[in-house]
SENUSE-129372 format. One line per 5 residues: number of its first residue (from 1); their letters; for each residue x negated, z negated, y negated of C-alpha. Coordinates in steps of 0.5 Angstrom, whole numbers, plus 500, padded with zeros to 3 digits. Example, Ala and Ser with C-alpha at 12.3 -4.5 7.8 and 13.67 -1.06 7.14 Angstrom:
BEGIN
1) AS) 475/484/509  473/486/502 $
REM end
This chain:
BEGIN
1) MDIRS) 500/500/500  498/502/493  499/495/489  497/499/482  504/502/484 $
6) NTMPA) 508/497/484  510/490/479  506/485/480  514/481/482  515/485/487 $
11) LLGKP) 508/485/490  509/476/491  517/477/492  519/472/485  520/471/479 $
16) AEAFT) 514/472/474  516/465/472  516/463/479  509/465/480  504/460/482 $
21) LEDIM) 497/458/483  497/459/490  500/465/491  495/468/486  490/466/489 $
26) GFVKE) 493/469/496  495/475/492  487/476/490  485/474/497  488/479/501 $
31) NGIGM) 488/485/496  481/485/495  481/484/487  474/484/485  476/482/478 $
36) INFMY) 479/478/473  481/479/465  483/474/460  486/478/455  488/475/448 $
41) PAADG) 490/477/442  486/476/436  487/476/427  488/483/428  493/484/433 $
46) RLKTL) 489/487/438  488/484/445  481/482/446  478/481/453  473/477/457 $
51) NFVIT) 471/480/465  470/475/470  467/479/478  470/474/483  464/472/488 $
56) DEAYL) 468/467/492  474/463/492  471/456/489  469/460/482  476/464/482 $
61) HSILT) 480/457/483  475/454/477  477/460/473  484/459/473  485/452/473 $
66) VGERV) 479/450/468  480/457/464  472/459/459  470/458/453  472/463/447 $
71) DGSSL) 468/464/440  474/462/435  471/463/429  471/471/431  477/471/433 $
76) FPFVE) 481/467/427  479/466/420  482/460/420  478/457/424  471/454/422 $
81) AGNSD) 464/457/425  462/449/425  467/447/430  469/454/434  469/453/441 $
86) LYVIP) 476/454/444  478/454/452  482/459/454  487/458/459  491/464/463 $
91) RLRTA) 498/464/464  500/466/470  507/469/469  502/475/465  499/477/471 $
96) FIDPF) 498/485/472  494/489/476  491/494/470  493/501/471  487/503/468 $
101) AELPT) 481/499/471  476/503/476  476/496/481  482/493/483  483/487/477 $
106) LSFLC) 487/483/476  489/482/468  493/476/464  494/474/457  492/466/456 $
111) SFFDK) 493/461/452  488/458/447  486/450/446  482/446/442  476/442/444 $
116) DGRRL) 481/435/446  484/440/450  490/440/446  494/447/444  491/451/437 $
121) ESSPE) 496/448/434  495/455/429  495/460/435  500/465/434  502/464/441 $
126) YTLYK) 502/457/440  507/458/434  511/462/437  512/457/443  514/452/438 $
131) AKQAF) 519/456/434  522/458/440  523/450/442  525/447/436  531/452/436 $
136) IEATG) 533/450/443  532/443/440  537/444/434  542/449/437  542/448/444 $
141) MTYEA) 542/456/445  536/459/447  533/466/441  532/472/445  529/478/442 $
146) MGELE) 526/486/443  522/491/439  523/498/438  516/501/438  515/507/433 $
151) YYVSA) 508/511/434  505/517/432  501/522/437  497/527/435  492/532/437 $
156) PEDEQ) 489/539/435  493/545/434  493/549/439  496/556/441  500/552/446 $
161) TKMYP) 502/547/441  504/552/436  510/555/441  516/553/440  515/549/434 $
166) AVDQK) 520/543/432  523/543/425  520/538/420  522/531/420  528/533/425 $
171) GYHES) 525/531/432  530/525/433  531/526/441  528/532/441  527/535/449 $
176) APFAK) 521/539/451  518/545/449  520/543/441  517/536/443  510/537/446 $
181) FNAFR) 508/529/448  515/526/452  511/527/458  506/522/455  511/517/453 $
186) THCMH) 513/517/460  507/516/463  506/510/458  513/507/460  511/508/467 $
191) YIALI) 505/504/466  508/499/461  514/497/466  509/497/472  505/490/468 $
196) GGKIK) 512/487/466  514/491/460  522/491/460  523/498/457  530/500/455 $
201) YGHSE) 529/508/454  524/511/450  525/519/446  521/523/441  523/520/433 $
206) VGNFR) 525/523/426  517/524/424  514/531/426  509/535/423  502/539/421 $
211) LNGHI) 497/537/417  489/539/417  490/543/423  493/537/428  500/537/430 $
216) YEQNE) 503/530/430  509/527/433  514/521/433  515/517/439  520/511/440 $
221) IEFLP) 520/506/446  525/501/445  525/495/451  531/490/453  533/483/450 $
226) TDVEA) 528/478/453  526/471/453  523/471/446  515/469/448  516/475/453 $
231) AADEL) 518/480/448  512/479/444  507/479/450  510/486/453  509/488/445 $
236) LLAKW) 502/487/445  501/490/452  505/496/450  501/498/444  494/497/449 $
241) VIRNL) 498/501/454  499/507/449  493/506/447  488/507/454  493/513/456 $
246) AYEYG) 492/516/450  484/516/451  485/517/457  490/524/455  485/526/449 $
251) LDTSF) 491/523/444  491/520/438  496/515/436  497/510/431  502/504/429 $
256) APKIT) 500/504/422  507/504/417  506/511/414  500/516/415  503/521/410 $
261) EGKAG) 507/522/404  514/524/404  514/524/412  518/518/416  514/511/417 $
266) SGLHI) 513/507/423  518/500/423  518/495/429  525/493/428  526/487/432 $
271) HMRIM) 533/487/435  535/478/437  541/475/440  543/468/441  545/465/448 $
276) KDGKN) 548/458/451  549/458/459  548/466/460  553/468/454  552/472/448 $
281) MMLDA) 554/468/443  554/474/438  561/476/439  567/471/439  572/472/443 $
286) DGNLS) 576/477/440  570/482/440  568/482/433  561/478/430  561/472/431 $
291) EIARR) 560/465/426  553/464/430  551/471/429  553/470/422  550/465/419 $
296) AIAGM) 543/467/423  544/472/418  544/469/413  537/465/414  534/472/415 $
301) MTLAK) 537/474/408  535/467/405  528/468/408  527/476/407  522/477/402 $
306) SITAF) 518/472/406  519/475/412  515/481/410  509/476/409  510/476/417 $
311) GNANP) 512/483/418  509/488/413  502/486/413  497/491/410  498/496/403 $
316) TSYFR) 501/501/407  507/498/409  510/498/402  509/505/402  515/505/408 $
321) LVPHQ) 519/501/404  522/506/400  530/508/399  531/514/403  527/513/409 $
326) EAPTN) 531/509/414  527/504/411  530/498/407  529/495/400  534/492/398 $
331) ICWGD) 537/485/401  543/486/405  546/487/411  552/491/414  555/495/421 $
336) RNRSV) 552/500/423  548/502/417  541/504/417  540/503/410  541/495/410 $
341) LVRVP) 535/490/411  539/487/417  543/492/422  550/490/427  549/497/432 $
346) LGWTT) 555/500/435  558/495/440  561/497/446  567/493/443  572/498/445 $
351) KRDMF) 576/496/452  577/503/453  574/506/459  569/512/457  567/513/464 $
356) SQVNP) 573/515/466  574/520/461  568/525/463  569/522/471  576/523/473 $
361) LEKGV) 575/521/480  572/514/478  578/510/475  578/503/473  571/502/471 $
366) HLDTT) 570/496/468  564/492/466  563/486/461  559/490/456  558/483/451 $
371) GKQTV) 552/482/453  549/489/449  552/486/443  545/484/438  543/485/430 $
376) EIRSA) 536/488/428  532/487/422  529/494/420  524/491/415  517/490/419 $
381) DCSAD) 512/495/423  506/494/427  502/491/422  505/485/423  502/480/429 $
386) IYQLL) 508/480/433  507/472/435  508/470/428  513/476/426  517/474/432 $
391) SALCV) 517/466/430  518/467/423  525/470/425  527/465/430  526/459/424 $
396) ACRYG) 530/464/420  536/465/425  535/457/426  535/456/418  542/460/417 $
401) LEMPN) 545/456/423  543/450/420  545/452/412  551/449/409  553/455/406 $
406) GLEIA) 551/460/412  558/463/411  558/464/404  551/468/404  553/473/409 $
411) EKTYV) 559/474/405  555/475/399  550/479/402  554/484/407  555/492/404 $
416) DVNIH) 560/496/408  558/503/405  552/507/404  548/504/398  544/509/396 $
421) KEENK) 550/514/394  550/515/387  558/512/386  555/504/389  549/504/384 $
426) KRVES) 552/497/381  552/495/388  546/496/389  543/492/382  546/486/384 $
431) LEQLP) 542/485/391  535/483/391  530/487/393  525/486/398  517/485/395 $
436) DSCAA) 514/491/394  507/489/395  503/484/400  501/481/394  509/480/392 $
441) SADEL) 510/478/400  505/473/399  507/469/393  514/470/396  511/466/403 $
446) ARQRA) 508/460/397  514/459/395  518/458/402  512/456/406  516/449/407 $
451) VYEDK) 521/452/411  517/455/416  512/449/416  518/445/417  518/442/425 $
456) GIFAP) 511/443/425  511/450/427  507/454/422  500/449/422  498/450/414 $
461) AMIDS) 492/453/415  495/459/418  500/460/412  494/458/408  489/464/412 $
466) IIAKL) 496/470/412  497/468/404  489/469/402  489/475/407  495/478/403 $
471) RGYND) 492/477/396  486/479/398  489/486/399  489/486/390  495/491/391 $
476) GNIRE) 500/488/386  500/495/382  500/499/389  505/504/387  504/505/380 $
481) EVKKN) 496/506/382  498/511/387  502/515/382  496/516/378  492/517/384 $
486) PDLMA) 494/520/389  488/520/393  489/513/394  494/513/399  490/517/403 $
491) ELVRR) 485/513/403  488/507/405  492/511/410  485/512/414  483/505/413 $
496) YYYCG) 490/502/416  491/508/421  489/504/427  492/497/424  495/493/430 $
REM end
């Protein structure tokens, strides 16, 4: 049996959450695993890797249970060089077989611990754990999430790619041969699923263009709602898979929010739902958006400006957040409206059997679709540290549930129209706006930092570091500067092309 063609839960015969040390030790021995990888994200959002050669069973037991030392100051700016040693300990539930390794290799995502053997308070992945636990303790419910991962694939133009040209900025759900990289995307989806990602679907996206002898096509892979920590892990690993497979294909990929002017930018839309005892709490008994959902949205409306500090983390983020690009600029929410900050997607609430209408031989197929309802925040992009972003959103939704005036805020910020039409100009003028630069986002985070630091979720050192990084870009007037110097945007795009 080729173990690389199976997921770890299939190979071990149990869900990932149930993996034990005995399971992993036995699997390594029985399948001739010669290498172990510890993987963990640093402040740049990319996975770092530590390789181990397995020489004997005692050594395997040691690295799995005791972990290893790493230099924290080389990974995070908020860790001082004078006290930088950290431990990394693997989380067994994240085990996956490396699809790119030449030798049979088992990889794990890791958690950071300090010199006293305690979880590192300022670690992004531990921050998310704390946000998740605080949500459960405060509400008695659980917070789930999933992402829409948008990215561009590019390659030099040749005679084949010149055939069947797609219509500029009309690539949404395009099929081959007009879309050139669908096979690459499906290969990525297969690998992501093998290492544990719960994928909903994939497709080509709006953006496609030709520039300087290269073809650029935008793609999206969307996931299924899951535990918020697992959602962060799978997005991190998905980017790692896409980049590695692109390298093998000889393609280039970018998760940057904007790679050229006038073309679709790439976002990281986050869908979320709130669950209790296996039931989706986003709908009420009549199938309408619930009070719980509207209060959670109110929290995101209230903290929207500071959320950009986590979700839009380099200057090119703010070239994407402009009107008429299906990216939000106004702090509002609505139903099925892609120009708002928080969108309530179309839900399966018609109570009609649509399936039998087109399949007349099948009658009476009625499924409970209430679990499908989510709400989606559309501001973030892949410049974000995914753990920090999901932590901030988890905090915001809990904050909204705790706010006494949450329903009033939800009502005040709701729009049911296309806000960019001329007749709605006065309505738009009454809405607050998202920040227009990293500098402005930093100011908003400084103003609202107490909400994130409450209950010890975000460490003050982490907030300080985020604010310092954002202010360090000195981009307070970036949009005006780009108008005066159009070459500046191209320079910034080159600088942050491989962000996240």
